[in-house]
Backbone bond lengths (Angstrom), bond angles and torsions (degrees), N, CA, C in turn:
res aa  C-N    CA-C-N  psi(-1)  N-CA   C-N-CA  omega(-1)  CA-C   N-CA-C  phi
1 M - - - 1.466 - - 1.529 110.74 -
2 Q 1.353 116.80 -41.50 1.456 120.27 -179.86 1.521 111.36 -66.52
3 A 1.335 116.33 -37.37 1.462 119.74 179.86 1.509 110.80 -65.63
4 E 1.358 115.66 -39.47 1.457 118.95 179.65 1.527 111.08 -66.29
5 A 1.344 117.70 -40.48 1.466 120.58 179.58 1.522 110.86 -64.27
6 G 1.350 115.74 -40.36 1.458 119.11 178.16 1.509 111.21 -65.15
7 A 1.343 116.92 -38.29 1.460 119.78 -179.89 1.515 111.73 -65.55
8 A 1.325 117.06 -31.92 1.466 120.49 -179.36 1.519 111.77 -70.83
9 L 1.354 115.39 -28.95 1.449 118.77 -177.50 1.523 112.03 -79.99
10 T 1.321 117.80 -30.33 1.463 121.42 -173.47 1.517 113.60 -63.39
11 P 1.351 120.25 -49.93 1.459 119.39 179.06 1.518 113.27 -62.35
12 E 1.374 115.73 -33.40 1.456 118.55 -178.44 1.514 111.11 -64.28
13 A 1.355 116.03 -41.38 1.455 119.92 178.05 1.517 110.36 -65.41
14 G 1.350 115.77 -38.86 1.460 119.62 178.89 1.512 111.55 -64.32
15 D 1.353 117.07 -38.55 1.460 120.24 178.69 1.517 110.99 -62.46
16 N 1.345 116.69 -41.60 1.456 119.99 -179.94 1.519 111.31 -63.66
17 A 1.345 115.47 -37.95 1.457 119.04 179.30 1.513 110.77 -66.50
18 T 1.367 115.12 -35.68 1.457 118.57 -179.83 1.517 111.50 -71.20
19 D 1.340 116.56 -38.31 1.453 120.56 -176.36 1.524 112.33 -73.70
20 S 1.349 118.36 -17.97 1.456 121.61 -177.51 1.529 109.43 -116.94
21 P 1.332 118.12 86.57 1.457 121.00 -179.43 1.516 110.99 -64.59
22 P 1.333 116.78 150.29 1.460 119.32 -179.37 1.523 111.71 -62.14
23 R 1.317 116.28 140.25 1.453 121.79 -179.46 1.522 109.99 -107.91
24 P 1.342 116.85 154.82 1.462 119.13 177.55 1.519 111.10 -59.73
25 H 1.328 115.60 149.56 1.458 120.83 179.84 1.521 110.47 -64.37
26 R 1.319 117.00 134.00 1.464 121.23 -175.62 1.519 112.15 -61.55
27 R 1.321 116.70 -39.07 1.454 119.02 -179.03 1.524 111.02 -64.90
28 S 1.337 116.50 -39.64 1.468 120.41 178.53 1.527 110.79 -63.29
29 L 1.327 116.73 -42.17 1.463 120.50 179.25 1.524 111.32 -66.20
30 F 1.325 116.70 -36.36 1.459 120.32 178.20 1.527 110.47 -61.55
31 W 1.330 116.65 -46.70 1.455 120.18 179.78 1.518 111.11 -68.91
32 M 1.329 117.21 -29.34 1.466 120.24 176.25 1.529 110.26 -65.34
33 V 1.326 117.02 -42.16 1.466 120.80 177.23 1.521 109.97 -57.76
34 L 1.324 116.73 -46.88 1.460 120.47 -178.60 1.526 111.45 -66.22
35 A 1.340 116.81 -38.16 1.467 120.38 -179.51 1.525 111.09 -66.39
36 I 1.336 116.80 -45.38 1.469 120.64 178.41 1.519 109.92 -61.28
37 A 1.325 116.17 -43.72 1.468 120.34 179.56 1.525 110.89 -61.75
38 A 1.334 117.03 -43.05 1.466 120.56 -178.72 1.527 111.12 -63.63
39 V 1.342 116.76 -44.40 1.465 120.49 178.97 1.522 110.71 -61.69
40 W 1.339 116.08 -40.61 1.463 119.70 -177.65 1.526 111.39 -69.11
41 V 1.327 116.55 -39.97 1.469 120.10 179.02 1.527 110.35 -64.20
42 V 1.322 116.81 -45.38 1.468 120.42 179.75 1.529 110.31 -61.39
43 S 1.336 116.65 -44.92 1.470 120.24 179.15 1.521 110.63 -61.87
44 D 1.329 116.01 -40.83 1.459 120.96 -179.62 1.525 111.44 -63.13
45 Q 1.317 116.43 -47.07 1.464 120.05 -176.89 1.528 111.85 -70.18
46 I 1.330 117.56 -35.89 1.468 120.29 178.04 1.523 110.36 -64.35
47 T 1.332 116.43 -46.30 1.467 119.28 -179.07 1.522 111.31 -66.47
48 K 1.317 117.93 -34.21 1.468 120.57 177.85 1.528 110.86 -67.07
49 N 1.329 116.74 -40.85 1.458 119.60 178.98 1.524 111.16 -65.84
50 I 1.335 116.18 -39.39 1.465 119.78 177.17 1.527 110.17 -63.80
51 A 1.339 115.93 -42.80 1.465 119.99 179.93 1.527 111.02 -61.14
52 E 1.319 117.43 -40.59 1.463 120.24 178.90 1.528 111.41 -65.75
53 D 1.332 116.94 -35.86 1.470 120.15 -179.88 1.532 111.85 -71.90
54 V 1.339 116.05 -39.54 1.467 120.36 -171.24 1.524 112.37 -90.93
55 L 1.330 116.69 -31.99 1.469 119.91 -171.32 1.519 113.52 -110.31
56 S 1.325 117.08 15.09 1.465 119.81 -176.19 1.525 113.44 -67.53
57 D 1.344 116.46 -13.38 1.463 119.11 179.10 1.526 112.82 -82.41
58 G 1.343 116.74 1.55 1.464 120.88 178.18 1.517 114.33 83.58
59 S 1.317 116.99 8.74 1.462 120.50 -177.91 1.523 111.25 -77.75
60 T 1.318 115.26 161.66 1.463 122.69 174.00 1.524 107.75 -116.04
61 R 1.301 115.95 123.80 1.466 120.22 -175.56 1.524 110.02 -117.23
62 P 1.336 117.88 124.86 1.465 120.74 178.99 1.520 111.25 -70.89
63 F 1.317 115.71 143.74 1.461 121.38 175.94 1.522 109.75 -116.34
64 I 1.345 116.43 -53.23 1.470 121.30 172.51 1.528 105.86 -119.70
65 G 1.324 115.59 74.91 1.456 120.38 -176.88 1.515 110.74 57.14
66 E 1.334 115.88 -134.07 1.464 120.99 176.27 1.529 111.96 -93.92
67 L 1.333 116.51 -1.18 1.466 119.70 179.22 1.522 111.25 -70.60
68 L 1.340 116.81 -44.98 1.462 121.10 178.10 1.526 108.35 -134.45
69 Q 1.339 115.10 121.46 1.458 120.50 179.60 1.525 109.54 -129.33
70 F 1.319 114.85 163.77 1.459 121.59 178.65 1.525 109.36 -108.11
71 H 1.344 115.27 126.56 1.469 120.22 176.85 1.525 107.60 -151.46
72 L 1.323 116.24 125.02 1.462 121.16 -173.90 1.523 111.76 -82.98
73 T 1.325 115.66 128.89 1.468 122.08 172.77 1.528 108.63 -139.80
74 Y 1.322 115.94 162.87 1.471 121.60 176.72 1.527 108.20 -119.84
75 N 1.314 114.82 124.84 1.458 121.28 -172.43 1.534 110.41 -112.62
76 P 1.341 118.79 117.11 1.462 120.71 177.31 1.527 113.41 -79.65
77 G 1.335 117.12 -4.74 1.456 120.59 -175.34 1.518 113.27 -102.56
78 A 1.337 114.64 -154.87 1.461 121.64 -178.11 1.522 109.26 -89.26
79 A 1.341 115.65 -164.69 1.454 120.62 -179.72 1.522 110.60 -57.85
80 F 1.331 116.05 141.01 1.459 123.18 178.65 1.525 112.32 59.35
81 S 1.348 115.96 33.62 1.476 122.76 173.57 1.519 114.52 65.84
82 M 1.311 118.19 26.18 1.467 120.92 177.58 1.530 109.93 -89.74
83 G 1.329 116.56 146.18 1.460 121.57 176.45 1.515 113.45 66.31
84 T 1.324 117.54 44.51 1.462 120.87 -174.47 1.529 113.65 -67.64
85 G 1.295 118.32 -16.46 1.458 120.04 -178.67 1.513 114.26 -99.31
86 S 1.320 117.36 11.02 1.471 120.29 -175.08 1.525 111.03 -132.23
87 T 1.332 117.18 48.46 1.456 121.02 -175.12 1.526 112.33 -61.06
88 G 1.334 116.95 -46.98 1.459 120.14 -179.20 1.514 112.43 -61.98
89 L 1.312 116.68 -43.69 1.459 121.28 178.52 1.525 110.97 -64.04
90 L 1.322 116.52 -39.30 1.462 120.55 179.07 1.524 111.32 -65.48
91 T 1.318 116.87 -33.27 1.470 120.25 176.76 1.518 110.81 -63.86
92 I 1.324 116.14 -46.38 1.475 120.34 178.18 1.522 110.59 -62.20
93 L 1.329 116.17 -42.14 1.450 120.73 179.43 1.530 111.06 -63.43
94 A 1.331 116.95 -41.41 1.460 120.98 -179.65 1.525 111.16 -64.25
95 V 1.331 116.80 -41.23 1.469 120.54 177.32 1.526 110.20 -61.33
96 T 1.331 116.38 -44.26 1.464 121.16 179.41 1.520 111.38 -61.84
97 V 1.326 116.43 -44.36 1.469 120.94 179.57 1.527 111.02 -60.69
98 C 1.334 116.47 -43.52 1.469 120.37 -179.50 1.530 111.07 -63.13
99 I 1.324 116.79 -41.70 1.467 120.32 178.95 1.522 110.57 -63.69
100 V 1.328 117.01 -43.06 1.470 121.21 -179.86 1.531 110.37 -63.70
101 I 1.330 117.30 -41.30 1.467 120.67 -179.72 1.524 110.31 -63.15
102 V 1.324 117.21 -47.74 1.468 120.73 -179.48 1.520 110.59 -62.37
103 W 1.313 117.30 -40.84 1.469 121.08 179.98 1.527 110.89 -62.79
104 N 1.318 116.97 -45.71 1.464 120.41 -178.37 1.523 112.51 -74.04
105 A 1.326 116.97 -24.48 1.469 120.25 179.15 1.519 111.73 -64.44
106 R 1.330 117.62 -22.08 1.461 121.03 178.90 1.514 112.47 -67.81
107 R 1.329 117.30 -17.27 1.472 120.89 -174.76 1.524 112.62 -111.14
108 L 1.308 117.67 11.39 1.460 120.92 -175.78 1.524 111.57 -69.62
109 G 1.340 114.10 146.25 1.465 120.32 173.33 1.512 110.97 -135.54
110 S 1.321 117.10 17.89 1.462 122.32 -175.51 1.525 109.52 -133.39
111 L 1.350 116.32 126.28 1.461 121.26 178.92 1.535 112.13 -63.37
112 P 1.353 119.83 -46.88 1.469 118.83 178.01 1.523 112.90 -59.29
113 W 1.326 117.05 -38.03 1.463 119.69 177.40 1.526 110.60 -65.33
114 A 1.325 117.45 -36.52 1.464 120.62 178.26 1.529 110.35 -63.43
115 I 1.337 116.50 -40.95 1.465 120.32 177.81 1.526 110.34 -64.37
116 G 1.342 116.25 -45.39 1.456 120.55 -179.74 1.519 112.57 -61.49
117 L 1.329 116.86 -45.89 1.465 119.66 -179.42 1.523 111.22 -70.24
118 G 1.339 116.72 -32.13 1.462 119.36 176.44 1.516 111.79 -63.65
119 L 1.339 116.35 -43.74 1.467 120.74 177.37 1.528 111.28 -65.24
120 L 1.328 115.79 -41.57 1.468 119.71 -179.92 1.522 110.76 -64.71
121 L 1.325 116.68 -43.53 1.464 120.59 179.16 1.528 110.56 -65.47
122 G 1.342 116.61 -42.53 1.457 119.63 179.17 1.516 112.47 -63.05
123 G 1.333 116.53 -41.87 1.460 119.87 178.17 1.513 112.14 -65.14
124 A 1.321 116.01 -43.71 1.472 119.86 -179.86 1.531 111.10 -64.39
125 L 1.337 116.80 -42.52 1.459 120.63 179.96 1.530 111.88 -69.13
126 G 1.333 116.66 -33.72 1.455 119.74 179.33 1.519 112.04 -60.90
127 N 1.320 116.49 -49.80 1.468 119.85 178.66 1.528 111.92 -72.52
128 L 1.342 116.54 -31.90 1.464 119.38 177.66 1.530 110.25 -64.28
129 T 1.320 116.82 -37.98 1.469 120.66 178.41 1.524 110.72 -58.23
130 D 1.332 116.13 -42.28 1.468 119.65 177.68 1.527 110.87 -60.62
131 R 1.320 117.11 -42.25 1.467 120.09 -177.54 1.522 112.08 -68.18
132 L 1.319 115.89 -24.08 1.460 119.35 -178.10 1.522 113.35 -89.55
133 I 1.342 118.03 -30.21 1.467 119.26 -171.00 1.531 114.28 -115.12
134 R 1.323 118.32 -14.32 1.464 119.29 -174.72 1.530 111.49 -99.32
135 E 1.307 114.44 168.92 1.470 121.03 179.21 1.527 110.33 -67.39
136 P 1.342 118.07 147.34 1.468 127.65 15.23 1.517 115.54 -92.20
137 G 1.359 118.44 -1.86 1.450 117.90 178.38 1.516 111.75 169.02
138 F 1.341 114.93 171.95 1.463 121.79 -177.19 1.531 111.18 -58.34
139 G 1.326 115.79 126.96 1.461 121.50 179.03 1.506 114.34 82.97
140 K 1.344 116.35 -11.83 1.461 120.39 -178.34 1.527 112.22 -126.15
141 G 1.328 116.15 13.96 1.448 120.60 -178.14 1.517 112.42 -63.70
142 H 1.324 115.54 150.64 1.457 121.34 179.95 1.527 109.97 -90.38
143 V 1.314 116.14 138.72 1.464 122.29 -177.82 1.526 109.86 -80.02
144 V 1.331 115.78 136.97 1.458 121.46 179.69 1.525 109.52 -83.12
145 D 1.321 117.13 121.84 1.465 123.55 175.13 1.525 108.85 -119.34
146 F 1.340 116.38 144.66 1.472 117.76 -177.47 1.529 114.00 -153.62
147 L 1.332 119.38 -3.80 1.463 122.22 179.90 1.528 108.69 -97.15
148 M 1.310 116.77 124.50 1.467 120.11 -172.82 1.525 110.80 -126.11
149 L 1.335 115.15 123.39 1.461 123.34 173.74 1.530 108.32 -109.19
150 P 1.326 118.00 158.44 1.474 119.71 178.47 1.526 111.77 -62.44
151 N 1.324 116.42 132.25 1.467 122.70 175.81 1.527 112.55 54.52
152 F 1.334 115.61 42.24 1.467 120.43 -178.14 1.528 108.38 -147.92
153 P 1.338 118.41 144.02 1.470 119.99 179.25 1.528 111.50 -59.72
154 I 1.312 116.51 144.18 1.463 121.26 177.37 1.532 108.59 -67.51
155 F 1.318 116.94 140.38 1.465 121.19 -173.51 1.520 110.19 -139.45
156 N 1.328 116.05 -173.59 1.465 121.57 -178.24 1.527 110.27 -141.81
157 V 1.327 116.53 -176.04 1.465 121.40 -177.64 1.526 111.18 -65.99
158 A 1.326 117.80 -35.97 1.466 120.68 177.44 1.522 110.85 -61.59
159 D 1.323 116.56 -42.76 1.466 120.46 177.50 1.532 111.27 -61.38
160 M 1.336 116.22 -36.84 1.468 120.29 177.69 1.525 110.54 -62.38
161 G 1.340 116.87 -41.99 1.463 120.14 178.43 1.515 112.03 -61.37
162 I 1.341 116.16 -42.67 1.467 120.63 178.88 1.526 110.40 -63.52
163 T 1.337 116.82 -40.62 1.469 120.57 -179.70 1.520 111.55 -67.49
164 F 1.335 116.88 -46.64 1.466 120.52 178.61 1.526 110.63 -59.53
165 A 1.347 115.72 -41.06 1.464 120.27 179.95 1.523 110.94 -63.82
166 A 1.330 116.67 -42.89 1.470 120.48 -179.65 1.525 110.97 -61.96
167 V 1.333 116.42 -42.20 1.469 120.09 179.52 1.524 110.56 -65.23
168 L 1.338 117.30 -46.91 1.461 121.21 -178.51 1.523 111.51 -63.70
169 I 1.323 117.05 -45.75 1.466 120.48 179.95 1.526 110.56 -64.49
170 G 1.344 116.70 -36.77 1.464 119.77 176.17 1.528 111.87 -62.34
171 I 1.336 116.61 -42.08 1.463 120.67 178.38 1.524 110.57 -63.71
172 L 1.325 116.76 -43.39 1.469 120.51 179.43 1.528 110.99 -62.93
173 A 1.328 116.18 -39.76 1.469 119.71 178.68 1.525 110.96 -65.33
174 L 1.333 116.87 -41.34 1.463 120.47 179.17 1.525 111.38 -65.30
175 R 1.315 116.80 -33.43 1.470 121.09 179.78 1.525 111.93 -82.91
176 G 1.321 116.68 -3.98 1.458 120.36 177.09 1.508 114.13 75.07
177 I 1.346 117.33 28.26 1.460 121.39 178.98 1.524 108.86 -96.09
178 N 1.322 116.30 118.40 1.459 121.88 -178.81 1.524 110.91 -81.49
179 P 1.325 118.14 158.04 1.475 120.57 178.69 1.521 113.59 -57.50
180 D 1.342 118.12 -29.70 1.468 119.72 -179.68 1.522 112.68 -82.43
181 G 1.336 117.44 2.57 1.453 121.22 177.14 1.510 114.67 95.20
182 T 1.322 118.03 -8.35 1.461 120.63 178.59 1.527 109.83 -80.83
183 L 1.325 115.16 164.95 1.458 121.48 177.61 1.516 109.80 -103.24
184 A 1.315 116.49 138.05 1.459 120.79 179.35 1.522 110.82 -60.17
185 A 1.336 116.88 -35.20 1.467 120.70 179.62 1.517 111.05 -63.85
186 D 1.343 116.83 -37.86 1.466 120.45 178.84 1.515 111.18 -66.56
187 E 1.343 116.71 -38.06 1.458 119.52 179.51 1.526 111.24 -66.79
188 E 1.339 116.23 -34.44 1.463 119.56 177.31 1.519 111.00 -71.60
189 Q 1.343 115.92 -29.89 1.463 120.26 -177.41 1.520 112.09 -75.50
190 K 1.348 117.11 -30.56 1.457 120.71 -175.65 1.528 112.97 -59.85
191 P 1.358 120.04 -46.72 1.470 118.63 177.97 1.521 112.56 -61.07
192 K 1.351 116.94 -34.65 1.454 119.98 178.32 1.523 111.25 -65.96
193 E 1.348 116.03 -41.81 1.465 119.55 179.22 1.520 111.15 -65.86
194 K 1.339 116.02 -39.39 1.462 119.00 178.25 1.518 110.44 -64.08
195 S 1.350 116.17 -39.78 1.457 119.90 179.49 1.526 111.04 -64.04
196 K 1.348 116.98 -40.03 1.466 120.61 178.39 1.516 111.04 -64.57
197 K 1.346 115.99 -40.98 1.465 119.61 179.99 1.521 110.73 -64.16
198 K 1.353 115.88 -39.65 1.462 118.85 179.16 1.517 110.91 -64.76
199 R 1.365 116.15 -42.83 1.468 119.13 179.22 1.516 110.82 -64.20
200 G 1.349 116.53 -38.27 1.454 119.92 178.38 1.511 111.97 -66.47
201 R 1.351 116.63 -37.22 1.451 120.79 179.61 1.520 110.51 -67.35
202 H 1.348 115.83 -41.10 1.468 118.93 179.28 1.527 110.16 -66.67
203 A 1.326 117.17 -36.18 1.460 120.29 178.82 1.522 110.50 -65.22
204 D 1.355 115.95 -41.90 1.465 119.61 178.90 1.523 111.42 -63.93
205 E 1.357 115.34 -39.49 1.464 118.90 179.82 1.529 109.94 -66.48
206 G 1.360 115.96 -38.76 1.457 119.17 179.23 1.518 111.53 -65.81
207 G 1.361 116.56 -37.73 1.463 119.86 178.91 1.525 111.35 -67.86
208 A 1.365 114.42 -35.96 1.464 118.08 -179.62 1.510 110.73 -66.85
209 L 1.350 116.71 -34.95 1.453 120.22 177.87 1.523 111.13 -67.86
């Protein structure tokens, strides 16, 4: 009898192990978010400094014909020149967003989410750096933009990170992948499985009676 009970438990444990694939270590993903953000911020600031050195004469220089050109502008607003009259408020908002991203990155269990949050953090920090260190003053600095597409607001590398992050996070949300690496479909299935087990247990108890 004991051998049979032990045999019944073994496959069940194996099934659970199969249904729950190993996830990346949370600490590794946290450091990955910070590393991606750091690389993006450095790239953003280097390209902005180059743009200021090369394009300070107000010229427009083609890169890929008229599809992508370089033209230096200073933006007091958010990404893609939005909210130009609320620089101080945008600075506070950017600081808050960065803190929230870092806090939530500690609980990640998904590599794609780590990439998305890393890009989002890097983009937010890139433009925040401009607001903190550039003219006209601390917290009110204007963001350097220099990438120009036809019929589109001039943007920068930080804006690209924010856009890539938004697209990736949107795809993950549509696929039902949670930041901790679980699937939304699995979470919906668990209450149903528990309900079936309870009904089965009550049926067994009724049969025993």
